[in-house]
C-alpha positions, 0 to 999 in steps of 0.5 A: 740167938742172933744170926751167924755172920754170912759172906756178902759182897764178893765173898768178903765174908769174915775177916780175921784180924792180926792177934792183939795183946790185951791185959797180957793175953792175945785176942783174935776178933772177927769182923764181918762185913754183914751186920750180926750181933753174934760175938766170935772173939776167942781167948785160946780155946775160951769163947769171949762173949760181948765182942762186936762184929761191925758192919764195915761197909755200912759204916763206910756208906754212913760216912759218905752219906754225911759227907755227901749231905755236907757237900750239898749244903756247902754248894748251896751256900748254906753256913754250918753252925754247931749249936748247944746239946746240953741245954737248961730249958728244952722244947715243949712238945708233949709227945717228945721226952728230952734225957734230963741231968744235972750240971754241977759247977766247981762251987757246987751250984746245980743246974737241971739241963737236958739234951736237946731233941732238935737244934731248932731253938738255937737255930731260930735265934741265930736267924733272928740275929742276922744269919740267912742259910744255916744248917747244923748236923749233929746228934739228937737225943729223945727218951722214951721212944720204941727201939725199933727198926727206925728209932734209936734214942741217940741219932744223927739229924740234920736241921736246916733253915732259910730266912724269907722262905716258905714250904715250897723252898723246904720241898726243893731243898729236900728233894735236890738233897736226896738226889744229890747224896743218892748220886754221890754214893753210887745208888741212883742207878739201882732199880729201886732208886731209879723208880723213886727219882724218875719223876719230881716227889709227889705232894699231897695235903693231909686233906688229900691224903685222907681223901685218897687212902681213907675216903675221908674228907677231914675239913668239915670235921675239924672242929667236930670232935663227935663226928670224927669218933663217929667216922673213926668208929665206921673204919672199925677202930676203938674210940674212947672217950678221953681221946681228943680230936687229934688222937682219933685223926691219928687213929685213922692216919697211922692204920689207913693212911701213913703206910701208903704214903711213901709207895707207888699206887701198886706197891712195886716201887718207892714214890717219895711223897711230901705230906703238907698243910697238917690241921694247925693243932699238930704244929705248934711251931709253924705258921697257919695257911693264909687261905684256910688257917684251920691248917698249918704250914707244915710238911713230912716227907715219906719214902717206902715206909720211912718218915724221913723229915718234918719241916715248918714255915716257922711262926714269928709272932711272939705272943701267938708263940707263947700262947701256943707253948702254954697250950703245950705245957697244960696238955703235958701236965694232963698227960702226967708228963713233967713240965718246965718253963719257957724259953724266954730268950727264944720267944724274945727273939723270934719277931727278928726272924721274919718269914723263915722256914726250917726242916729236920731230916734223919740222916741214918733213915736215908742211910737205911734206904740207900743201903736196903737195910731193914732196921736202923740197927743194921747202919749204926755201929753202936746201936742202943741195943748194943750199948745197953745189952738189950736182947732180942 
């Protein structure tokens, strides 16, 4: 049983809307200003289940955030683009699963199609065609994700790209956008945000973070699977023969490093932190670092317990990208996952992109932080659990 509606925000509590006709009868719907999935519509004396109670304040906040994000990028001279959501060839990432469907023409011809997990391929083709600073703000879709406090299979993402840019530009854009949005929606004066925005966002390389929080220098272990296995076992994690080096890394990273990244050392407040320079095997679409090609120019942003963004200094070498895609396709096959062909139009366009950089940012996760929400379902008017009537 879910919690009943409680009065919040100036005792607004529950607001009864005037009765409205439905199929010849009148239904009263109550709208709650705090998220509560309990349904309370009534038909005479009979309770009608499954009438949704929406948090209107959070719906408004989400709308304000979306508007503020657009205002920021428009003001920075970016051009908004709309890329396809339904494509014939999605990305090759081994740990992301698209939703598959079928497109049927009027003449009966059928085409396999997928909903995008990211607009990345189309946006890079636009860069290659000559566009400079672009962003796409729209829904993305990922299947086989946990329906937990930070995931929904359909989510709102902003992804932006710059030509002739590297990681440093992405970090500046991201920090400036968050500061601008927090101010636009009136949250920058709240104590948690004052603390988080009081100093520049912290930047750590993956190597530095592993040393700081797990006491492990991964550089000597980058090509040593057995050595990494010994370190992981010494930290009390289970090790299996089938574990790859990446598997072993994430056992240590997820248990000892990631939970600490977005917080001050004493966990008294948020410390927004960019993590950069991932092992090259974890960034198939990124350029390698020139000073140490064992690492790739990839970044992620953490605030509190949430990872909000993932970006690259983009790889533009067609042959190298094709090689990495083939490796990812082989990995998918070894994991028993479906595979599909390579996007030849994307590969052919890559050299025209130049030294670009791009990053994807989860808008709903920013709304969660701005709202102080504990779950993504709190800020979605129609979450997956609601749409598919999943209990618990």
